[in-house]
N, C-alpha and C positions, 0 to 999 in steps of 0.2 A: 745526944747521941745514940745512934740504933745499938742495939744490941745483936750478939752473934744471931743467935735465934730468930730475931724479928727481920734481919736482913733477907733472907728467902721469901719472908711474905711480902716484904714492901716491893723486891726486884718484881716478884709474880705480878703484884697488884698494877705496877706502874705497865709491865709486858701488856697485860691485859688491856688496860687503858689505851695505849697504843695502838694496838690491834683494833679495839672498837671505833677509833675515829675512823680510819680507811673505809672500814665496813659500813660505816652509817653515810660515809660522802659518797661512796661508790652506789649505795641505794639511791640516792635522790639525786637524779640526772640535773645536769644545767637547765635553768629555766631557759624557754625558748625565746625568740624576739617577740616585742609586742606590736600590736596594731598601731598605726603613726599616731590615731588620735587618743589613743590610750597614754603613748607615750609622752605626747604633748600634755597631757594633762600630770602626769608623773614628774616633769620637769617645769611646771607652771610657776613654782615657788621661787625659782632661778632664772632671773631676766637675762642671764649672759648664755646659760645654756639652751634656753628655749631661741634666744635669737641665731646661735650656731646652728640648731635643728633646722630652725626656718630657711634659712642660707643654706644647708645642704639640700633641702627639699626644691627651694628656687631653684639651684645652680643644676639640679640633676634634671630639669626640664619634665619632670614626672611627677604625677600627682600622688604616687607611691615609689620612692626611689626604692625602696626595700624589697619590692616584688620582683620574682623573675620575669624575663621579658615574655611576650607573648611567643606562642609556639609559632613555627612556620614563617619567622621573620630572621632575614640574614643578620650574622653578627658580625662585626669586626674583629679582628684580631687585637692586641693590646695596643700596638703601634706595626706600621710598615716595617719589612724586614730590609736592613741595609744590603744592598746589591752591590757586589765589585767585579771588574773585569772590561777590558776592552770592548767599547760599543755598548755597554749594558744600558746606559741612558741615551743611546741614539747617536747616531753618527761617530764622533770619537771620545765622545764622553764615557768617563770609565766608572762611572758611579751612578745609582739609583735607587729608590725606595721601592720596594716589593709590595704591592698591597694585595692582601689575602685576607680572606672571609670563611665563615661556616655558616650554612642555610639547613636548619633543621627541618625533619619532615615533619608532616606527610606535605609532599610537592611533588608532582610529576610520578617520577617512579623511584622516589624516596619514601619510605614508609615510615610510619611514627615510631621514634627510638630510634633512627639512623640520622646521621649527619651527612652532607656534602660539602667538601673543602673545595674553594676556590681559588686558585693564584691567577693574576693578572700579568702577563709578562710584560717587561718595560720596553725590550728591543724593537724598533719598528719592522720587524722581519719575523716570519712565520718560524715556530719551534721545530728544531729538528730531531731534538732529544731531551729527555727530561728525567733528573734523577732527585726529583724534589721528595722530601720525606715528612710525614706528618706524624708524629709522636705523641699517643694520647693514652689518656686515662679517666674512666669514670669513676667519680669520687662518691657515687652512691652503691654501685653495686660492684667496685673494684677492678672490672673488666680493663685490659690494656691492650695496646697494640701499636704496630707500625705500619703505616701503609705509603705506600708510592703514588704520586700524583701523577696521570697522564693526559694528553691532548684530546680532549673528548669534543672537539668542533667550536669553533668559534673562537680559536685562539685561546682560550682559558685552559688551564690545567686543573683538573679535578678529579675529585674519586668519591664514591659513598662508602661510609663506614658504619657497620651495626654496633654502635656502642651501647646501645640500651637507652631508656630514659633516663634521664637526671643531669647532674651537673658535669662538664667534660674540661678537663684541663688538657691544652695540647700545645704542642711546638711545632714547628715547620722550619725546615732548613734544607740545603742540598745545590743544585746545580741545574742550570738551562744551557742548551747549546741552540744557537740559531741557525737559520740557513744562510745568512751572511758572513757566517764565520765568528760571531759574538759568543763568548763564553763566558757567561755569569753564574758566581758563586752567590747564592743567597744564604747570608750570613746566620740570621736566628730572629725570630720573632715566636711570642706564645701569647696564648690569651684563654679564658675561661668562657665556655659556652654553655648554653641548658639545651638540651636536646628532647 
């Protein structure tokens, strides 16, 4: 049993130990990912883990699935956006899936560090009005914003956004009004992109 005069000493010792552990943990950052060949070597002693890693690589369609995609390659959203409204699927069909993608610069008038967001209309008529919004955040420089897409020729709705280089998370939603009277609500889709 502790005596009264040793209790403050033990309390101070425990407090110092608790404060020292987080300071040490914060000083050592988490180790980054490892190259694929080194990861294979690290898991070679576990046939199940190695087999799972090889399946992941084979299913990715890439020699290095952990690398970001090359620059200036269009990148689709995670899934098409559900779109509802009379005539949105053409004719009397009230449902469609809106395809959207991001094309990072440099290309055309889009500089490096910027992205161009595209949406393909679903109804078979020209767009009369657009209220499509793209909400974004660059996860590396923490810049964020909201952009409105507009008709920039060819029937596609698009906008150019200066996000800065890095990983960008984005969400797309809004509505489209067509010249044939169709009004389509684009419910929501999101994705991760590399600018």
